[in-house]
N, C-alpha and C positions, 0 to 999 in steps of 0.2 A: 560745672556737671550739677551741681546741688537743685538749680535750680530744673534744671534738665529732667533732673531724674522725677520732681514733682510734676513735669507735666507731661511724662512717659505714659502712652494710653494705658499701662496696666493700672499705673498706680492714681492717675488722673482722676477716678471716680471718689477717689477719697475726699477732693475738694471742690467736684464738682457741685453746681446750685443744686443739681436735684440728682441726686447719685440713686442706682438702680440696688435693689439687692445683689445681683448676680454680681455686678458690676464692682460692689465691695467686698464680697465671697472673693472672686477673683484676687482683689487686692490682697486679701490676707492670707489667700494660700501662696500666693507670689513669696510674701514678705517671710512666711514660715520657712518656704522653701529654701529661703536665703540663709534666716537668721539661724535655724535648728542646724547647718554644718558648721557655719561661722563660727558659732560659741563657743565651742570646744577648741580654736585656734589661739582664744586668748588667753591661754595658762593659766598661770602663775599671776599675770594681770588683770586677772577678773575680779582677784582678791575685793572687796569689798564692793561689788554689784552682784543683783539679782539678776537671772538667767529670766532672758523672756520667752525662750520656748515651750516652757508649761502654760504659758498665757495666751501665745500663741494655739496651742493646741485646745484647752479650755475653748477658747472661742469657737475654732472650725467644729467643736462638739455642739458648743451651744448654737450655730448657726444651723448645724446639718439637724438639730433635734427643731429649731423654729421653723423649718421649714417641711418638716412632715417626714424628714429620713431617718434613717439609722445610720450613724454615723459610722463609716469604713464599710458602709455595705452597697447605699447608693452611689455615692461617690468614692473616687478611689484616692488613696494617700497623694496628698501634691508631692508631686516630683522635687527632687531635691538639688539643688547647686551642686556644681562639681567644678568648675572653674575658681577657685578661689587663692586669692593669697596666702602665701607661708612664711608669715611672718618669725623670722629666726630669731630675733633679739627683743629684748625688752621693750626696747624703744617704737620697734615697729608693731609690738601686741599691741602697745596702747595706741599707736597711730589708728590699729583697727577697733580699738574701742572706742576711741571718741566718737567714729561714725557710727557704730550701731548704738552706743550713748545718745547721742544725738538725735538720730532718728527716733528713737523710743521715748525721747523725753520732748520731741516736738511731736508728737502724737498727742499728746493732753492738749496741745492748741487746736488740733483739729475735734477734738472729742465731741465740745460744745454743739458744731456742727452735724456730724454725726449722728448725738444722741436726736434733734431736733428733725433730722429729715428722713431718719432709716429708722428711729427706735429704740437704737442699741444700746449698751452700757457697761457697766463695768464688771456686771453679773449677768449680762446679755450680750456675748457677742462681740465687746470691745475691752474686755480686759487689757488689753496691750496697748491700745492707745490712751487707756486710762492709767497706766502704769501700774496697777490694781496691788493695793498693799505693798507699794515699793517707795521709802522714803527717799523721795530725787535729792532734797539737801544732803542729804549724806553721802550716796552715788558720788554727785560732783566733788563733796569733800576728799573722800578715798581716791578718786581719779586724779587730784591735784595733788597729794601728795606722792603717789607714785611719778607723776609726769613730774614733780618737780626732786626725785628722784634719780630718775632715769635718762630726762631727757634734758643735758645740762649745758650739752657741747653741741658745735657743731655737728657734727659727725650724728649724734645722737636726735639732732632734732630733724634733720634732712632724713634719717631712717623714719623717721615718726610721721612726716609731712608725705614722703612717698610710700609709707604704709595705706595712709589715708585714702591716697590718690587712686591706689590700687582698690581697697574694698570700693569706693567709688565706683570707677570703671568694673568691677567685675558684678556690681549689682545693675547696673547698666546691661552688661551681657548677659547678662541671666534674665533680667525684664524683658530683652529682644526675644532670647530664646523662647520662652512662653508667649511670644506672638508670632512664633512659626513654631510650633508645636513639633511639627516635621523635622527641625531643628533637633531638640531632646530625643526623637525615638532613634534616628538616625545612630548614636549613641549606642545602640540596641542593636541593630542591623548588622546583619555577615557582611564582611566585604563583597563586594563584587565579585574577587577575584579567587573569591572561595565558595570550594564546594559544598552545597547543604549539607551533601549525602555523606560526608567525608568523616 
């Protein structure tokens, strides 16, 4: 699943040899649309973790400005994912956090390539991939403390693994929806059986 997501057409620009600015922007918008609604679901298990939503929002503003546009005017706000896991236990929330943290940490490995190929950087459209201002080592330590506290039995390990899998699956569904914008728009359309004038 992890490898398939890296190769998904929406995220593929992040690892292409010659990524385009438009492809990069599309990937950032996709991540924004997933991370923004996912982070609040971590609840208390986000303790010791820095939210990535502000970094993605800053990246979108920077990319809009670099493109000569006005944030929020020339391009609409990115859509947000709605089909997300609903982790009900601490172990499940930690499974979701493990996926989000792993994605953010992996961004640092991509950063040098993105800097060379697109001219982005921590203060210019790639704060998310740089984990700008975030102590990743401290975050990993806080996650380990929580895992050691709440994921200690066969049942809780299963909850964490299943939640991680559900998060990966939700991200893939979200990327698939972005490839077919009509699937997102359909959620806002009236039912065919409904009288628009009613």
